[in-house]
C-alpha positions in Angstrom: 111.6 108.4 96.6 111.1 112.0 95.8 111.8 112.9 92.3 111.7 116.3 90.7 110.1 117.4 87.5 112.0 119.1 84.6 111.7 122.5 86.2 113.4 121.5 89.4 116.7 123.2 88.3 115.0 126.6 88.8 115.0 126.3 92.5 117.7 126.4 95.1 118.3 123.1 96.9 117.4 124.6 100.3 114.0 125.8 99.2 113.2 122.6 97.2 114.0 120.5 100.2 111.7 122.5 102.4 108.9 122.6 99.7 109.2 118.8 99.2 109.2 118.0 102.9 106.2 120.1 103.5 104.3 118.7 100.5 105.1 115.0 100.9 102.4 113.5 103.2 100.2 116.4 103.0 96.5 116.1 102.3 95.3 117.4 99.0 92.1 119.5 99.0 89.8 119.7 96.0 87.5 122.6 95.5 83.9 121.5 96.0 83.1 122.0 92.3 86.0 119.7 91.2 85.3 117.2 94.0 81.8 116.5 92.6 83.2 115.7 89.2 86.0 113.6 90.8 83.8 111.2 92.7 84.3 108.3 90.2 88.1 108.7 90.8 88.5 109.4 94.5 88.6 105.7 95.5 91.7 105.2 93.5 95.4 106.2 93.8 95.7 109.4 91.6 98.6 110.6 89.6 97.8 114.2 89.2 99.5 116.5 86.6 98.7 120.2 87.0 99.1 122.3 83.9 99.8 125.9 84.8 101.4 129.0 83.3 104.6 128.5 85.3 105.3 125.1 83.5 107.1 124.4 80.3 104.0 123.3 78.3 106.0 121.2 75.8 107.6 119.3 78.7 104.4 118.7 80.4 102.7 117.4 77.2 105.6 115.2 76.5 105.4 113.7 80.0 101.7 113.2 79.5 102.2 111.5 76.2 104.8 109.1 77.6 102.5 108.2 80.5 100.2 106.6 77.8 102.8 103.9 77.4 102.5 102.9 81.1 98.7 103.0 81.3 98.3 99.2 81.9 100.9 99.2 84.7 99.3 102.2 86.4 95.9 100.2 86.2 97.7 97.3 87.9 98.5 99.6 90.7 95.0 101.0 90.8 96.2 104.4 89.7 94.3 106.7 87.5 96.0 109.8 85.8 94.1 113.0 86.1 95.0 116.4 84.5 94.1 119.6 86.3 94.4 122.5 83.9 94.0 126.2 84.5 90.8 127.4 82.9 92.6 129.8 80.7 94.0 126.8 78.9 90.7 125.5 77.5 92.3 124.7 74.1 94.5 122.1 75.8 91.7 119.5 75.3 92.0 119.7 71.5 95.7 119.3 71.7 95.3 116.3 73.9 92.7 114.9 71.6 95.1 115.3 68.7 97.8 113.4 70.7 95.2 110.7 71.4 95.3 111.3 75.2 92.2 110.5 76.9 93.0 111.1 80.6 90.3 113.0 82.4 90.8 116.7 82.4 89.5 118.9 85.1 89.6 122.7 84.8 90.6 124.8 87.7 90.2 128.6 88.2 93.3 128.5 90.5 91.4 127.3 93.5 93.2 123.9 93.4 96.5 125.4 92.9 96.2 128.1 95.6 94.4 125.8 98.1 97.3 123.2 97.9 100.1 125.9 97.7 101.2 124.8 94.3 101.6 128.4 93.1 105.1 129.1 91.5 106.3 125.6 92.4 106.5 123.6 89.2 108.3 121.0 91.1 104.9 120.0 92.7 102.9 119.9 89.5 103.1 116.1 89.2 102.4 114.0 92.2 100.6 110.9 93.4 98.0 110.8 96.1 96.6 107.6 97.8 93.0 107.0 98.5 93.2 109.1 101.6 94.3 112.0 99.4 97.8 112.1 101.0 100.8 112.9 98.7 103.0 109.8 98.5 105.1 110.6 95.5 106.3 113.8 93.9 107.5 114.1 90.3 107.0 112.0 87.2 107.5 108.3 88.0 108.7 107.6 84.4 111.5 110.3 84.4 114.1 107.5 84.5 114.3 103.7 84.6 115.5 103.9 88.2 112.6 106.2 89.2 110.1 103.8 87.5 111.6 100.8 89.4 111.5 102.7 92.6 108.0 103.8 92.0 106.9 100.2 91.3 108.5 99.0 94.5 106.7 101.6 96.5 103.4 100.9 94.8 103.6 97.2 95.6 104.0 98.1 99.3 101.1 100.7 99.0 98.8 98.0 97.5 99.8 95.5 100.3 98.8 98.0 102.9 95.4 98.8 101.3 
């Protein structure tokens, strides 16, 4: 069930396996300042996309744009999409507005990235957490048709368990 983002090719298999194993099932921690703003979303499953300087910005924006097409399906699974952007990218909001993307954007001064050990690991910059803030999926669920089908199967089971 673990999928890798477009930057996965930059990491050796051994280190990726170790990173993914440690991250899957871990509990995500939000900085206090961010958690206050997130209250309306924390009772949902959250697909989090972290926009950071180590990422290919055009790849990230393309993925975000494609996620719009799946919005209704995500809603069926009680999933909300959140963007966490490093503060130095304040202009990204205008880019997203131009693209007609209205997912909530939360700015981070690297606390979120450091606290959750996402530094220099673009593989971990798209992931899904459940209502208990546990990572249950890594990577973009819409990367391929197979990944989307697998993701839907997993989410049906997650919903049954809630």
